[in-house]
VOGU-3710 file (C-alpha; in Angstrom, 3 decimals, decimal comma):
1> mdlelrhhrh> 6,996/-14,569/4,595  9,537/-11,762/4,205  8,159/-8,740/2,343  10,030/-5,563/1,495  8,587/-2,077/1,122  9,786/-1,956/-2,479  7,425/-4,841/-3,238  4,526/-2,784/-1,893  5,508/0,240/-3,985  5,990/-1,817/-7,125
11> aialaehrhf> 2,616/-3,551/-6,803  0,794/-0,270/-6,195  2,472/1,352/-9,209  1,499/-1,570/-11,440  -2,094/-1,426/-10,195  -2,291/2,310/-10,880  -0,697/2,252/-14,350  -2,026/-1,199/-15,394  0,995/-1,551/-17,666  4,478/-2,860/-16,814
21> lraakalgis> 6,411/-0,362/-18,945  4,484/2,696/-17,720  4,716/1,545/-14,105  8,449/0,880/-14,448  9,045/4,352/-15,885  7,085/5,921/-13,041  9,208/3,985/-10,536  12,459/4,800/-12,304  13,410/1,161/-12,879  13,540/-1,141/-15,911
31> qpalsrsiqe> 10,563/-3,204/-17,032  12,412/-6,519/-16,457  13,288/-5,382/-12,918  9,638/-4,646/-12,191  8,536/-8,001/-13,639  11,059/-9,835/-11,458  9,928/-7,884/-8,384  6,252/-8,770/-8,935  7,124/-12,417/-9,574  9,176/-12,511/-6,367
41> lerrlgsvlf> 6,321/-10,904/-4,418  3,801/-13,452/-5,737  6,208/-16,293/-4,934  6,610/-15,109/-1,334  2,869/-14,641/-0,891  1,967/-17,860/-2,677  -0,771/-16,032/-4,608  -1,237/-14,541/-8,064  -1,797/-10,807/-7,657  -2,155/-9,659/-11,283
51> rrsrdgidat> -3,547/-11,012/-14,526  -3,420/-9,663/-18,048  -6,676/-8,547/-19,678  -7,644/-6,861/-22,928  -7,366/-3,453/-21,269  -4,065/-4,073/-19,469  -3,020/-5,496/-16,130  -5,783/-6,152/-13,565  -5,488/-7,125/-9,913  -6,939/-10,478/-8,868
61> dagrvflsra> -9,059/-10,862/-5,737  -5,896/-11,654/-3,791  -4,205/-8,687/-5,434  -6,932/-6,286/-4,344  -6,634/-7,483/-0,738  -2,859/-7,077/-0,846  -3,051/-3,614/-2,439  -5,463/-2,271/0,160  -3,130/-3,400/2,945  -0,016/-2,284/1,071
71> rmvlaqvgdl> -1,344/1,252/0,801  -2,007/1,281/4,543  1,501/-0,005/5,270  3,166/2,654/3,119  0,979/5,364/4,636  1,974/4,285/8,143  5,644/4,151/7,178  5,352/7,642/5,744  3,705/8,861/8,945  6,480/7,317/11,030
81> eremellqgh> 9,193/8,953/8,928  7,380/12,269/9,197  7,062/11,970/12,988  10,801/11,328/13,285  11,604/14,311/11,071  9,384/16,575/13,159  11,085/15,412/16,357  14,441/16,327/14,820  13,171/19,719/13,691  12,999/18,718/10,038
91> gadelrigag> 10,080/18,378/7,678  8,327/21,422/9,104  9,030/23,733/6,169  6,180/22,579/3,937  2,397/22,696/4,303  -0,083/21,190/1,846  -3,629/22,467/2,244  -6,866/21,230/0,705  -9,737/23,715/0,741  -13,371/23,630/-0,324
101> vypsemfvaa> -14,744/26,038/-2,895  -16,262/28,546/-0,464  -13,727/28,526/2,381  -10,931/28,997/-0,179  -12,133/32,532/-0,830  -13,808/33,207/2,523  -10,765/32,835/4,783  -8,215/30,267/3,590  -6,478/32,678/1,201  -6,199/35,280/3,974
111> avarlartar> -4,846/32,649/6,381  -2,159/31,659/3,872  -1,266/35,331/3,438  -0,826/35,700/7,202  1,321/32,588/7,257  3,478/33,963/4,437  4,163/37,091/6,480  5,247/35,207/9,603  6,862/32,088/8,116  8,588/33,224/4,947
121> qvkvsvvans> 10,729/30,104/4,545  7,728/27,773/4,439  6,585/26,234/1,172  2,780/26,270/1,012  0,573/24,622/-1,599  -3,212/24,998/-1,749  -5,576/22,717/-3,651  -9,200/23,823/-4,071  -11,618/21,001/-4,814  -14,800/19,286/-3,668
131> idmllqmlrr> -14,852/17,876/-0,142  -15,090/14,313/-1,468  -11,924/14,654/-3,537  -10,110/16,450/-0,715  -10,880/13,683/1,779  -9,438/11,152/-0,648  -6,303/13,280/-0,989  -6,042/13,521/2,801  -6,195/9,741/3,198  -3,481/9,387/0,528
141> revdlvigdl> -1,342/11,933/2,466  -1,346/14,235/-0,573  -2,464/17,097/1,680  -1,725/17,664/5,369  -5,126/19,057/6,284  -8,428/20,016/4,697  -10,790/22,935/5,250  -14,235/21,758/4,176  -17,867/21,073/4,975  -18,364/19,976/8,596
151> ktaqadrgvk> -21,350/17,674/8,002  -19,581/15,748/5,262  -16,435/15,402/7,347  -18,335/14,209/10,423  -19,886/11,436/8,336  -16,358/10,131/7,652  -15,227/8,262/10,771  -11,659/8,079/9,534  -10,877/11,749/10,116  -10,606/14,199/13,005
161> ttplawhrgy> -12,560/17,459/12,783  -12,164/20,833/14,469  -15,518/22,599/13,893  -15,450/26,213/12,775  -18,120/28,919/12,979  -21,608/28,817/11,486  -22,088/30,941/8,340  -25,470/32,131/7,252  -26,154/31,711/3,549  -27,858/34,328/1,380
171> lvvraghpll> -29,716/33,879/-1,885  -28,104/36,492/-4,110  -29,330/38,218/-7,293  -28,323/41,195/-9,384  -29,599/44,660/-8,640  -32,935/45,139/-10,402  -33,732/41,425/-10,496  -37,490/40,682/-10,956  -37,559/38,833/-7,605  -36,682/42,045/-5,783
181> gmpkprlrdv> -39,984/43,539/-6,951  -41,989/40,837/-5,189  -43,205/41,727/-1,659  -42,583/38,242/-0,231  -40,724/35,973/-2,635  -40,727/32,296/-1,737  -38,315/29,508/-2,539  -40,506/28,196/-5,345  -40,380/31,678/-6,919  -36,600/31,684/-6,717
191> lryplalttr> -36,336/28,243/-8,304  -38,031/29,474/-11,460  -34,726/31,140/-12,268  -31,397/29,431/-13,060  -29,358/28,489/-10,012  -25,593/29,039/-10,066  -23,996/26,713/-7,516  -20,940/24,536/-6,990  -20,566/21,211/-8,765  -20,770/19,377/-5,429
201> ippdllshlv> -23,914/20,448/-3,514  -24,181/19,048/0,044  -26,941/16,391/0,122  -29,056/18,213/2,725  -29,026/21,424/0,694  -29,811/19,578/-2,540  -32,760/17,854/-0,862  -34,311/21,187/0,171  -33,818/22,666/-3,298  -35,320/19,649/-5,054
211> qgkgasttqp> -38,331/19,722/-2,735  -38,735/23,448/-3,242  -38,756/23,007/-6,999  -41,249/20,179/-6,741  -38,931/17,983/-8,785  -38,483/14,262/-8,357  -35,789/13,320/-5,891  -34,605/10,837/-8,508  -33,834/13,714/-10,884  -31,517/16,019/-8,915
221> sllpaitcda> -29,715/16,814/-12,181  -32,453/19,391/-12,756  -30,590/21,482/-10,158  -28,637/23,659/-10,578  -28,719/25,125/-14,080  -25,199/26,591/-13,855  -22,339/24,848/-12,055  -19,058/26,519/-11,207  -16,416/26,011/-8,519  -15,219/29,623/-8,396
231> psvmksivae> -17,367/31,997/-6,269  -15,936/35,042/-8,071  -17,095/33,622/-11,408  -20,524/32,788/-9,952  -20,913/36,397/-8,776  -20,031/37,711/-12,237  -22,612/35,420/-13,843  -25,311/36,511/-11,405  -24,456/40,212/-11,834  -25,013/39,925/-15,604
241> sdavtlmpms> -28,081/37,646/-15,697  -31,221/36,580/-13,845  -29,437/33,619/-12,257  -29,538/33,198/-8,471  -26,639/32,008/-6,342  -25,963/31,167/-2,702  -23,222/33,034/-0,867  -22,080/33,878/2,667  -21,931/37,546/3,540  -18,131/37,607/3,590
251> liarelaegr> -18,097/36,984/-0,193  -20,736/39,541/-1,217  -20,344/42,454/1,221  -18,449/44,621/-1,287  -20,889/43,993/-4,142  -23,826/44,778/-1,850  -22,207/48,036/-0,768  -21,582/48,950/-4,404  -25,200/48,154/-5,307  -24,298/45,508/-7,889
261> latlpieapw> -25,832/42,583/-6,016  -28,718/42,173/-3,564  -29,937/39,508/-1,134  -33,420/38,012/-1,086  -35,420/37,946/2,196  -36,092/34,217/1,960  -36,761/32,279/5,157  -34,397/29,352/4,767  -32,162/28,734/7,784  -30,997/25,468/6,193
271> lgrsfaviel> -28,950/27,585/3,802  -26,374/28,079/6,579  -23,166/26,086/6,625  -20,310/25,275/9,009  -16,832/24,257/7,953  -14,091/22,390/9,793  -10,357/21,818/9,906  -10,081/18,155/8,924  -7,051/16,013/9,705  -6,073/12,382/9,999
281> pdrtpspvae> -6,216/11,107/13,590  -2,980/10,149/15,353  -0,939/12,257/12,930  1,013/14,986/14,668  0,532/18,400/13,003  3,656/20,385/12,263  4,201/23,764/13,968  3,383/25,448/10,659  0,100/23,533/10,399  -0,803/24,586/13,933
291> eftrhvveld> -0,055/28,226/13,146  -2,113/28,059/9,963  -5,027/26,519/11,875  -4,937/29,381/14,390  -5,169/31,881/11,542  -8,055/29,921/10,013  -10,030/29,888/13,280  -9,596/33,655/13,744  -10,433/34,603/10,169  -13,365/32,191/9,962
301> asaarlcaph> -14,865/33,756/13,101  -14,463/37,233/11,593  -16,167/36,138/8,379  -19,054/34,589/10,321  -19,711/37,857/12,170  -20,529/39,663/8,947  -24,255/40,300/8,389  -25,907/42,615/5,913  -26,732/45,868/7,784  -30,085/46,170/6,041
311> drgslpwnes> -31,054/42,653/7,112  -31,205/43,348/10,842  -34,788/43,395/12,092  -36,240/43,057/8,603  -35,903/39,373/7,808  -38,777/36,983/8,497  -36,696/34,761/10,814  -34,880/35,444/14,071  -31,721/37,361/13,140  -30,047/36,800/16,486
321> aecre> -30,399/33,051/16,058  -29,319/32,905/12,444  -26,405/35,361/12,495  -24,319/34,082/15,371  -21,785/36,649/16,434
//
């Protein structure tokens, strides 16, 4: 059996587009050339990889096995080419970053700004998305590294994590919110109001919220009432309504100082979150990636040290344990 890398690429393109003409256009070849390539691949393998259906071209069982391995082969070839380029001093002028919703605004943007000042010739791209989507992009080599939720990353055995600092979370409302008039608001009081949170809530956090609301764990769609993947937009919504959101101090310090937003003294240490630098194992980071990671570690630590001045000594849980400086 003598397979060529072009066969792998052609089969993957056909599986993704499910149409010979569209796949051929994406590959930059003619449709007859693609058809001949797939026929030659099936002849060499001795198996039918694709069949026509009402909806287009579908992979057979043998095709799905081949495609899963083909993607791995192309990924490894890409890694090898990248390693050789790095050894020759090439391929180090681009960095593709995936970042979760919160870390994007907490410290990733500042880290990119630092990188831009010290490495002006580097091309940097940043994609903000949910941790699940970012991990998929990392495995497809569409990003070089990801900054996202530590717990989610640690559950994925196919990645390497560098844990970052612990960030305490605050339940945030507008100034003058009815909850601020209560002497000791509880979580069930908070959950009577709309929650403004990200579209992808970590499972452990969702579990606590569902239990606090007294809702069925089979109906998590009851939470939250407002979903948004931009912390700045969430803050604007909360400032103009009775909605409640969850934020780290680094994202609300200015609004607190200006008196536009306020934090609730709710005892809920599970609101805290740690992030991580997530990479593929056995993949050498470029010098630019290493520099960016250093900036991330420094800025993340600075963000984690922020605590609301009025919180110290007044919250119902141990401040020294929950705000780790």
